[in-house]
C-alpha positions in Angstrom: 27.5 -7.1 -14.1 25.0 -7.5 -11.3 22.1 -10.0 -11.0 19.5 -7.5 -10.9 20.9 -5.9 -14.6 20.4 -9.1 -16.1 16.6 -9.6 -15.0 14.2 -8.9 -18.0 12.0 -5.9 -17.9 8.4 -6.4 -16.5 5.6 -5.5 -18.7 3.8 -2.5 -18.0 -0.2 -1.6 -18.4 -0.6 2.1 -18.6 -4.1 2.6 -17.0 -5.4 6.1 -18.6 -8.7 7.9 -17.1 -11.8 7.5 -19.0 -11.6 9.6 -22.0 -14.3 12.3 -22.8 -16.8 12.0 -25.5 -16.7 14.5 -28.4 -20.4 14.0 -29.4 -23.4 13.9 -27.8 -25.5 10.6 -27.5 -27.2 10.3 -31.0 -30.8 9.8 -31.4 -32.2 6.7 -32.7 -33.8 6.3 -36.4 -36.5 4.0 -35.7 -38.2 4.5 -39.0 -41.8 4.4 -38.8 -43.1 4.9 -35.1 -45.3 2.0 -33.9 -47.2 2.5 -30.9 -47.7 -1.4 -30.4 -44.2 -2.2 -30.2 -43.1 -3.1 -26.7 -40.2 -1.3 -25.2 -37.9 -3.1 -22.6 -35.8 -1.0 -20.3 -33.4 -2.6 -17.8 -32.8 0.1 -15.7 -29.7 -1.1 -13.7 -27.7 0.7 -11.1 -24.6 0.7 -13.4 -26.3 1.0 -16.9 -29.1 1.7 -18.6 -30.1 -0.9 -21.3 -33.3 0.0 -23.8 -35.0 -0.8 -26.7 -37.6 -2.2 -28.7 -38.2 -5.8 -28.2 -38.3 -6.8 -31.7 -34.6 -6.4 -31.9 -31.8 -8.7 -30.8 -30.2 -5.9 -28.7 -30.6 -2.8 -26.9 -30.7 0.2 -28.9 -29.4 2.3 -26.0 -26.6 1.4 -23.3 -25.6 4.3 -21.0 -24.3 4.9 -17.5 -27.0 5.5 -14.9 -25.6 9.0 -14.4 -26.9 12.4 -14.3 -25.5 15.9 -14.0 -27.3 19.4 -13.2 -24.8 21.7 -14.4 -25.2 25.4 -13.8 -23.7 27.9 -16.6 -22.9 31.2 -15.1 -22.3 32.9 -18.3 -25.8 32.1 -19.8 -27.4 31.8 -16.2 -29.0 28.6 -17.1 -29.0 25.1 -15.6 -28.4 22.1 -18.0 -29.0 18.5 -17.3 -26.6 15.7 -18.9 -27.7 12.5 -18.7 -25.6 9.1 -19.4 -23.1 9.4 -22.0 -23.6 12.9 -22.3 -22.2 13.3 -18.7 -18.7 12.4 -20.2 -18.8 15.3 -22.8 -17.0 17.7 -20.2 -14.4 17.2 -17.2 -16.4 19.3 -14.8 -19.7 17.8 -15.6 -18.5 14.1 -15.5 -17.0 15.1 -12.0 -20.3 16.3 -10.7 -22.3 13.3 -12.3 -24.7 11.6 -9.7 -26.7 8.1 -9.6 -30.3 7.9 -8.6 -29.2 5.0 -6.5 -28.1 4.5 -2.9 -26.7 1.0 -2.8 -29.5 -1.0 -4.5 -32.1 1.3 -3.5 -33.6 4.2 -5.8 -33.6 7.6 -3.7 -33.7 10.2 -6.2 -36.8 9.9 -8.3 -36.7 13.3 -9.8 -33.3 11.7 -11.7 -35.2 8.6 -12.6 -37.8 10.7 -14.2 -35.3 12.7 -16.3 -33.5 9.4 -17.3 -36.7 7.9 -18.3 -37.6 10.9 -20.4 -34.2 10.9 -21.9 -34.3 7.2 -22.7 -37.8 7.6 -24.5 -36.7 10.7 -26.4 -33.7 9.1 -27.8 -35.8 5.8 -28.8 -37.8 8.1 -31.0 -40.9 7.8 -29.2 -43.6 10.3 -30.1 -45.7 11.4 -27.4 -49.4 11.6 -27.9 -50.7 12.2 -24.4 -47.9 10.3 -23.1 -45.9 7.4 -24.3 -48.5 4.7 -25.5 -45.9 1.7 -26.0 -46.3 -1.4 -23.4 -43.3 -1.3 -21.2 -41.2 -3.9 -19.6 -38.8 -3.1 -17.0 -36.9 -4.7 -14.2 -36.7 -4.7 -10.6 -34.8 -6.1 -8.0 -35.3 -9.4 -6.1 -37.5 -8.8 -3.0 -37.9 -5.3 -4.2 -39.4 -2.6 -1.5 -43.0 -2.1 -2.0 -42.4 2.0 -1.8 -40.1 1.3 -4.9 -42.9 -0.3 -7.0 -45.1 2.4 -5.8 -42.9 5.0 -7.0 -42.6 3.3 -10.3 -46.1 3.0 -10.8 -46.4 6.8 -10.2 -43.6 7.9 -12.7 -44.8 5.5 -15.3 -48.6 5.8 -15.1 -49.1 9.4 -13.9 -46.1 11.2 -15.5 -45.7 9.3 -18.8 -49.2 8.0 -19.0 -48.2 4.4 -20.0 -50.9 2.2 -21.3 -49.6 -1.2 -19.5 -46.3 -1.9 -17.7 -44.7 -5.3 -16.7 -42.2 -5.7 -13.8 -39.8 -8.7 -13.6 -36.6 -9.5 -11.8 -33.5 -9.0 -14.0 -31.8 -12.4 -13.1 -34.7 -14.4 -14.0 -34.9 -12.8 -17.1 -31.4 -13.6 -17.8 -32.2 -17.4 -16.9 -35.2 -17.4 -19.1 -33.3 -16.0 -22.0 -30.7 -18.6 -21.7 -32.9 -21.8 -20.6 -36.1 -21.6 -22.6 -34.9 -23.6 -25.8 -33.3 -26.4 -23.4 -36.7 -27.1 -21.7 -34.6 -27.7 -18.2 -37.4 -26.7 -15.6 -35.2 -26.8 -12.5 -31.9 -24.6 -12.0 -30.0 -22.4 -9.7 -29.5 -18.6 -10.6 -26.4 -16.9 -9.2 -26.9 -13.1 -10.1 -23.5 -11.3 -9.6 -24.7 -7.9 -10.3 -23.2 -4.2 -9.4 -24.9 -4.1 -5.9 -25.5 -7.4 -4.6 -25.3 -11.0 -5.3 -28.6 -13.2 -5.4 -28.9 -16.9 -5.6 -32.5 -18.1 -6.7 -33.5 -21.8 -6.7 -35.7 -22.7 -9.9 -38.2 -25.5 -9.5 -40.7 -26.3 -12.4 -39.8 -23.0 -14.1 -40.9 -21.2 -10.9 -38.6 -19.5 -8.7 -38.9 -20.4 -5.1 -38.3 -16.7 -3.7 -39.2 -18.0 0.0 -35.4 -19.9 -0.5 -33.7 -17.2 -2.1 -30.4 -15.7 -0.6 -28.7 -12.4 -0.9 -25.0 -11.5 -0.3 -24.7 -7.6 0.2 -21.9 -7.5 -2.0 -21.5 -6.8 -5.8 -19.2 -5.1 -8.6 -19.4 -1.7 -6.8 -18.1 -2.7 -3.5 -15.5 -4.9 -5.0 -14.1 -1.8 -6.8 -14.2 0.3 -3.8 -12.4 -2.2 -1.7 -9.6 -2.4 -4.4 -9.4 1.2 -4.1 -9.0 1.0 -0.3 -6.7 -1.5 0.0 -4.4 0.1 -2.7 -4.7 3.2 -0.9 -3.4 1.6 2.2 -0.7 -0.2 0.3 0.6 3.0 -1.4 -0.4 5.9 1.2 1.9 8.1 -0.3 1.1 7.5 -4.0 1.5 10.8 -6.0 -1.6 10.6 -8.4 -5.0 10.5 -7.3 -6.7 7.6 -9.4 -10.2 8.0 -10.5 -13.1 5.5 -9.8 -13.0 4.4 -13.8 -9.3 3.5 -13.2 -9.9 1.2 -10.2 -12.8 -0.3 -12.4 -10.3 -1.0 -15.1 -8.1 -2.6 -12.8 -10.8 -4.9 -11.1 -12.1 -5.9 -14.7 -9.0 -6.4 -16.4 -6.2 -7.9 -13.8 -8.5 -9.5 -10.9 -9.2 -13.2 -11.4 -10.9 -15.9 -9.0 -8.8 -18.3 -7.7 -9.3 -22.2 -7.8 -8.0 -22.4 -4.6 -7.4 -19.0 -2.7 -5.7 -20.5 0.5 -3.2 -22.6 -1.5 -2.3 -20.1 -4.2 -2.0 -17.2 -1.3 0.8 -19.4 0.2 3.1 -19.2 -2.8 2.1 -16.1 -4.4 4.8 -14.1 -2.9 7.6 -15.7 -4.4 10.0 -14.7 -7.0 8.9 -17.6 -9.6 5.0 -17.1 -8.9 5.2 -13.3 -9.2 7.2 -13.4 -12.7 3.7 -14.4 -13.6 1.1 -13.1 -11.4 2.5 -9.9 -10.8 1.0 -6.7 -12.5 2.8 -3.4 -12.8 0.2 -0.6 -13.2 1.6 2.9 -14.2 -0.7 5.8 -13.8 -0.1 8.8 -16.4 2.2 11.7 -15.3 4.1 14.6 -16.6 7.7 13.7 -16.7 10.1 16.7 -16.0 12.9 16.1 -18.5 16.1 17.4 -17.2 18.3 19.5 -19.8 21.4 17.6 -21.0 24.9 18.8 -20.1 27.9 18.8 -22.5 30.9 16.8 -21.5 32.7 19.9 -20.8 30.1 21.2 -18.1 29.9 17.8 -16.5 33.8 17.9 -16.3 33.7 21.3 -14.8 31.1 20.6 -12.2 32.9 17.2 -11.2 36.0 19.3 -10.8 34.1 22.0 -8.6 32.5 19.2 -6.4 36.2 17.8 -6.0 37.6 21.2 -5.1 34.7 22.0 -2.6 35.1 18.4 -1.0 38.7 18.8 -0.3 38.2 22.3 1.0 35.4 20.9 3.5 37.7 18.0 4.5 40.5 20.3 5.3 38.3 22.2 7.4 36.9 19.5 9.0 40.4 18.3 9.6 41.5 21.4 11.2 38.4 21.8 13.6 39.2 17.7 14.6 43.0 19.0 15.4 41.6 21.9 17.6 39.4 19.7 19.5 42.2 16.9 20.1 44.4 19.5 21.1 41.8 21.0 23.5 41.0 17.5 24.8 44.9 16.6 25.4 45.2 19.6 27.3 42.2 19.2 29.3 43.2 15.3 29.9 46.6 16.4 31.3 45.6 19.3 33.4 43.0 16.9 35.2 45.5 14.1 35.3 47.6 16.3 37.2 44.9 17.4 39.5 44.1 13.4 39.9 47.9 13.0 40.7 48.0 15.6 43.4 45.0 14.3 45.3 46.0 11.0 46.0 46.6 10.3 49.6 44.6 13.2 50.3 41.8 13.5 52.8 38.4 13.1 51.4 37.3 16.2 52.6 40.1 18.3 50.6 39.5 15.9 47.5 35.8 16.8 47.7 36.4 20.7 48.1 39.0 20.8 45.3 36.7 18.8 42.9 34.0 21.2 43.5 36.0 24.1 42.9 36.7 22.6 39.7 33.0 22.3 38.9 32.5 18.7 39.8 29.6 17.4 42.1 31.7 14.7 43.7 34.6 12.3 43.2 32.4 9.7 41.1 31.2 12.7 38.9 35.0 13.4 38.4 35.8 9.8 37.6 33.2 9.6 35.1 34.1 12.9 33.5 38.1 11.3 33.1 36.6 8.2 31.7 34.6 9.8 28.9 37.5 12.5 28.5 39.9 9.5 28.1 37.7 7.2 25.8 36.8 10.1 23.4 40.6 11.1 23.3 41.8 7.6 22.2 39.0 7.7 19.3 40.2 11.0 18.1 43.9 10.2 18.2 43.1 6.8 16.3 41.3 8.7 13.8 44.3 11.3 13.4 46.7 8.6 13.1 44.8 6.9 10.4 44.6 9.7 8.1 48.2 10.9 8.9 49.5 7.2 7.7 47.1 7.9 4.5 48.9 10.9 3.8 52.5 9.7 4.2 53.4 12.7 6.3 56.3 10.9 8.6 58.9 13.0 6.9 57.2 16.1 7.4 56.8 15.2 11.2 60.7 14.9 11.5 61.3 18.1 9.6 58.6 20.1 12.0 60.1 18.6 15.1 63.2 20.8 14.7 60.9 24.0 14.0 59.8 24.9 17.6 62.6 26.8 18.5 60.6 29.6 19.8 58.4 27.9 22.4 60.8 27.8 25.3 61.7 31.6 24.8 59.7 34.1 27.0 57.4 36.5 25.1 59.4 39.4 26.5 62.4 38.6 24.4 60.3 38.2 21.0 59.2 40.8 18.7 55.4 40.7 17.8 55.9 38.7 14.4 57.8 36.3 16.7 55.0 35.9 19.3 52.6 35.0 16.7 55.2 32.6 15.1 55.4 31.3 18.8 51.7 30.7 19.1 51.7 29.2 15.7 54.5 26.6 16.9 53.1 25.8 20.1 49.7 24.6 18.1 52.0 22.7 15.9 53.7 21.1 18.6 50.5 20.2 20.4 49.5 18.4 17.2 52.8 16.6 16.6 52.6 15.3 20.2 49.2 14.3 19.5 50.0 12.3 16.5 52.8 10.7 18.2 50.9 9.7 21.1 48.0 8.4 18.7 50.6 6.2 16.7 51.8 4.9 20.1 48.2 4.0 20.8 47.8 2.5 17.4 50.7 0.4 17.9 49.5 -0.6 21.3 46.2 -1.7 20.1 47.9 -3.6 16.7 50.0 -5.6 19.4 46.8 -6.6 21.3 44.7 -7.4 18.2 47.6 -9.7 17.2 47.7 -11.4 20.5 43.8 -11.9 20.4 44.2 -13.2 16.9 46.7 -15.8 18.1 44.5 -16.7 20.9 41.6 -16.8 18.8 43.5 -19.1 16.5 44.3 -21.4 19.0 40.8 -21.6 20.5 39.5 -22.5 16.8 42.1 -25.2 16.3 41.7 -27.0 19.7 37.9 -26.5 20.0 36.0 -25.7 16.7 32.4 -26.3 17.9 32.7 -23.9 20.7 34.6 -21.3 18.6 31.9 -21.5 16.2 29.0 -21.3 18.8 30.6 -18.0 20.0 31.0 -16.4 16.9 27.5 -17.1 15.9 26.2 -15.5 19.2 28.4 -12.5 18.7 27.2 -12.4 15.1 23.6 -12.6 16.1 23.9 -10.1 18.9 25.4 -7.4 16.4 23.0 -7.6 13.6 20.0 -7.7 16.2 21.8 -4.4 17.8 22.1 -3.2 14.2 18.2 -3.7 13.3 17.2 -2.2 16.4 19.3 0.9 15.7 18.0 1.0 11.8 14.6 0.9 13.4 14.9 3.4 15.7 16.2 5.6 13.3 13.1 5.1 10.9 11.0 5.9 13.7 12.5 8.8 14.6 11.9 9.9 11.0 8.1 9.4 11.2 6.8 12.4 13.4 3.7 10.3 14.6 5.4 7.3 15.7 5.6 6.3 19.3 9.2 7.0 19.4 9.0 10.4 18.0 6.2 11.3 20.5 8.1 10.0 23.3 11.2 11.9 22.2 9.0 15.2 22.3 8.0 14.3 25.6 11.4 13.9 26.8 12.4 17.3 25.3 9.5 19.0 27.1 10.3 17.4 30.5 14.0 18.6 29.8 12.9 22.5 28.8 11.0 22.5 32.3 14.0 21.4 34.4 16.0 24.7 36.0 19.5 24.8 34.4 22.6 24.1 36.3 25.2 26.3 37.5 27.9 27.5 35.2 31.3 25.4 35.3 34.7 27.2 36.3 36.4 25.0 33.7 36.7 24.6 30.1 33.3 24.3 27.9 31.7 21.2 28.5 31.2 19.2 25.2 29.1 16.0 24.5 32.2 13.9 25.2 33.6 15.4 28.4 30.5 17.1 30.2 30.9 16.0 33.7 27.4 16.5 34.6 26.5 13.6 32.3 26.0 10.6 34.1 25.3 8.7 31.0 27.0 5.3 30.7 26.2 4.3 34.1 23.3 2.4 32.8 22.9 1.0 29.5 19.2 2.0 29.0 20.8 5.4 29.0 21.6 5.0 25.4 17.6 4.8 24.5 17.0 7.9 26.5 20.2 9.6 24.4 18.7 8.4 21.2 15.3 9.5 22.0 16.6 13.1 23.0 19.0 14.0 20.2 20.5 12.6 16.9 23.8 12.9 15.4 23.3 11.7 11.9 27.3 11.5 11.1 28.3 9.8 14.4 25.2 7.4 14.0 26.3 6.4 10.4 29.9 6.0 11.5 28.8 3.7 14.1 26.8 1.7 11.6 29.8 1.1 9.4 31.6 0.0 12.1 29.5 -2.4 13.1 29.0 -3.6 9.5 32.7 -4.2 9.1 32.6 -6.1 12.3 29.7 -8.3 11.0 31.3 -8.6 7.7 34.5 -10.0 9.4 32.5 -12.5 11.6 30.8 -13.5 8.5 33.8 -14.2 6.6 35.3 -16.6 9.5 32.1 -18.5 9.6 31.9 -18.8 5.8 35.4 -20.2 5.9 35.2 -22.5 8.9 31.7 -23.3 9.6 30.2 -25.8 7.0 26.7 -24.9 7.8 26.9 -21.1 7.6 26.2 -20.1 3.8 26.0 -17.1 1.8 22.3 -17.2 2.5 22.7 -16.5 6.2 24.7 -13.5 5.6 23.6 -10.0 6.4 23.6 -8.9 3.0 21.6 -11.7 2.2 18.7 -10.9 4.8 18.4 -7.4 3.2 18.6 -8.7 -0.2 15.3 -7.6 -1.7 14.8 -10.9 -3.1 14.2 -12.3 0.5 11.9 -9.5 1.7 8.3 -10.5 1.6 7.5 -6.8 2.0 9.5 -5.8 -1.0 7.8 -8.4 -3.0 4.2 -7.5 -2.0 4.9 -3.9 -2.6 7.2 -3.8 -5.5 7.2 -6.8 -7.2 9.8 -9.4 -8.5 12.4 -6.3 -9.5 14.5 -3.9 -7.5 13.1 -0.5 -6.8 14.5 2.7 -7.5 12.9 5.5 -5.3 14.3 8.2 -7.8 13.1 7.0 -10.8 9.6 9.0 -11.5 8.2 6.0 -13.8 8.5 3.7 -10.7 7.3 6.5 -8.1 4.0 6.7 -10.4 3.5 2.5 -10.6 1.4 0.0 -8.4 2.0 -3.7 -8.2 -1.1 -6.0 -8.2 -0.3 -9.5 -6.8 -2.3 -10.5 -3.5 -5.2 -8.0 -4.6 -5.8 -9.7 -7.8 -7.3 -12.9 -6.2 -8.3 -11.3 -3.0 -11.0 -9.1 -4.1 -12.9 -11.6 -6.1 -12.5 -14.1 -3.2 -15.0 -11.9 -1.3 -17.8 -13.5 -3.1 -16.7 -16.9 -1.3 -15.6 -15.3 1.8 -17.4 -12.2 2.6 -15.6 -11.6 5.8 -12.7 -10.6 3.8 -14.6 -7.4 3.0 -16.3 -7.0 6.4 -19.4 -9.0 5.6 -20.9 -11.1 8.2 -22.4 -13.5 5.7 -22.1 -16.8 4.1 -20.3 -17.1 0.7 -21.8 -18.6 -2.6 -20.4 -22.0 -2.0 -21.8 -22.0 1.7 -25.3 -20.9 0.6 -25.2 -23.0 -2.6 -24.7 -26.1 -0.4 -27.3 -25.5 1.9 -29.7 -24.8 -0.8 -28.7 -28.1 -2.7 -27.9 -30.4 -0.2 -30.5 -29.4 2.8 -33.5 -28.1 0.8 -35.9 -29.7 -1.5 -36.0 -32.9 -0.2 -32.1 -33.7 -0.1 -29.8 -35.0 2.3 -25.9 -34.4 2.3 -25.4 -38.1 1.5 -28.2 -38.2 -0.9 -30.0 -35.7 -3.3 -33.2 -35.5 -4.4 -34.1 -35.7 -8.3 -35.1 -31.9 -8.0 -31.7 -31.3 -6.4 -29.8 -33.2 -9.0 -31.5 -31.4 -11.9 -30.7 -28.2 -10.3 -26.8 -29.0 -10.0 -27.1 -29.7 -13.8 -28.4 -26.1 -14.6 -26.5 -23.4 -12.5 -26.4 -20.2 -14.6 -24.2 -17.2 -13.7 -25.9 -13.9 -14.7 -24.9 -10.0 -14.0 -22.0 -8.0 -15.0 -19.9 -9.1 -12.1 -20.0 -12.5 -13.2 -17.5 -11.8 -15.9 -14.8 -12.1 -13.6 -12.0 -14.6 -15.0 -12.3 -18.1 -13.6 -15.5 -17.6 -11.7 -17.4 -20.5 -13.2 -14.5 -22.9 -12.9 -14.5 -22.2 -9.1 -18.1 -22.6 -8.8 -17.5 -25.9 -10.3 -14.9 -26.6 -8.0 -17.2 -25.9 -5.0 -19.9 -27.9 -6.2 -17.9 -30.8 -6.5 -16.4 -30.5 -2.9 -19.9 -30.5 -1.3 -21.7 -32.9 -3.7 -21.7 -36.5 -3.5 -18.8 -38.0 -5.6 -20.2 -38.6 -9.3 -22.9 -36.1 -9.2 -23.1 -34.3 -12.4 -22.6 -30.6 -12.6 -23.5 -28.1 -15.0 -22.2 -24.5 -14.3 -23.0 -22.0 -17.4 -22.2 -18.4 -18.3 -23.3 -16.6 -21.5 -20.8 -14.6 -23.4 -22.3 -11.0 -22.6 -24.2 -11.7 -19.2 -24.5 -7.8 -19.1 -27.0 -7.9 -21.8 -28.8 -11.1 -21.0 -31.4 -9.5 -18.7 -32.7 -7.4 -21.6 -32.6 -9.9 -24.1 -34.7 -12.0 -21.7 -37.1 -9.1 -21.5 -37.2 -9.1 -25.5 -38.1 -13.0 -25.5 -40.5 -12.5 -22.7 -42.2 -10.0 -25.0 -42.6 -12.5 -27.7 -44.6 -14.8 -25.7 -47.9 -12.9 -25.9 -49.6 -15.1 -23.5 -46.8 -14.8 -20.6 -46.7 -11.1 -21.5 -50.4 -10.5 -21.1 -50.3 -12.4 -17.5 -47.7 -10.0 -16.3 -48.9 -6.7 -17.6 -50.4 -4.3 -15.4 -52.7 -1.6 -17.0 -53.5 1.7 -16.3 -57.1 0.7 -15.2 -56.0 -1.5 -13.1 -53.6 0.7 -11.1 -56.2 3.1 -10.9 -58.7 0.8 -9.8 -56.2 -1.5 -7.2 -54.0 1.3 -6.2 -50.0 1.4 -6.1 -49.8 -1.8 -3.8 -51.1 -4.0 -6.6 -48.7 -6.5 -8.1 -49.3 -9.5 -10.7 -47.5 -12.5 -9.9 -45.8 -14.6 -12.8 -42.9 -16.8 -13.1 -40.2 -13.9 -13.8 -41.5 -11.6 -11.1 -41.8 -10.9 -7.4 -44.6 -12.0 -5.2 -46.6 -10.3 -2.7 -45.0 -9.8 1.0 -48.4 -10.8 2.4 -52.1 -11.9 1.4 
């Protein structure tokens, strides 16, 4: 039983796409309609929240999305807004937002969404909408944005009066009005941006506000980008809702990002931190086969394998006989050339198809090397089959070889050819046995010599074995890396290989040889081997998968043998130093990052459709504190708050002013993106790090920051004096124009006087 099989299964979270709605958005039954009831609308870039201000919660909450769908059957265009865009998959996929970032760019959409909102709130139009309206706007709202709002609200809907205010200040007002705390800091983490606003004497100091161009939408898009890079060949395309779900449910703010990142990709930590995400897919179930059918298929595969082995053995034997004949022939030629003049030698070799004497020696060297390798392989197979008795019997059955063909019948001539082949095979096996015995003798002598060396100088012996082991492992890794790169069509190695092939194709072919057909092992034109770098060129030009695998297997056996010796005699060499341990998934940071703390089965369809969230869980929220991670050349929340509290409002880093001390006691997190787990504690830690020791700190967040802005509008409407100070009437709009703005403690100020 392996260690992997004893590991418990990890919990898997299935992330479904957003389900379609079955019913359209209902209309609100408000009872008797009253034109004096103010309406509050939090027109956010993510959601619209709207309702009457005498209620505790908004009547409507729907996404800020709109779809214009053309139905070709009835030749009409239908408009779907908010939750109604989720009634149909096609409609949902075509939905758009009127926002481009934090700026409204499609005011036709805004007009339709506002009409939809009033309609579902039960507003009864009487020459327009007669209810007072409170609506939000972003911090430092552009004048052109407010002008368009004025035109829609006063000219399109004919509203009697409107009050504008900053959404984060409405949230702060809702949460702090009862406490009577006049100083504080608002950290607004919204869908499109993050704002930091100081509050002094219940008034926002807008000139000292700071903005980070990063919000919840950017975080979701960043998570989508890094997961796409992490799993570039993921079989399914995830929707934005699925990435949103992952961000909202699995990401969290790290208390100490750099420290946690150091140990995150370790087995023990990943057991708790790694999240396995599986997207839905259609699993193809293979039909179950009976035991008889499985047995029959196994027998068939066995017979096929046996037949292929016999065919391969026959081909190897034919090549062995051919190489043996070539070697004997050219060995005889080499003996005849001994003592001959160089001119005669060169003439004979050129007639045989060689360029010069060096070309001939190179050919003989490669042929002898290839022949020895083939003979050893044949001898090993022959020993495994225990055919010594057959060889002794066959030795006496070559009676027709020495008889001339003229004295034989046609059947005897055929039998003679067969006997000649069998005789060549027999001779090749005998030579292979002799070569094998010679090699065994040399290996035994080397073993005795190695043993004497180890017994006399152990340290030197260990050093030599370690050097050999390291060289073999490096060589093996280079080959595996090269093989992987060759599989990638776009890799540099593959591009170089194609260039080499193109260069070879342009060369003129050489003249034909007047001898046996050259092969990869005995080509006399092949000067390969004179330089070790030729091996790299060879790998660039062609690949022989079978030979490559055999070479890797031989190297692996040699590595295991060296490791066994070092494990036995080197006290500093342990199992963790072996090659298998290096390739163990437990020791691979890449595997732990990509596949988590479990082995990966690439054939399992469930694992093919799984993502592992580990580093991403803390990396995405960390951008609020280190915007450079997301490509923003800005300071983070902690740095901006430090500058605001310790260098403004009469404070110094070593001594805070009374205003700054009160601000540190009343820090509020607002906006939907502030709901990231552990964000409040991280801000507490950051304030503790840059404030003087012992400074009291109060960082707060409500239970539902997404609704606090609307609730602040509702509470704002209940203060009649404050509401009247902020309201802009239609008459004032007509008199002062669209540039007019009323300043109040929850709104923006003029850009210039």
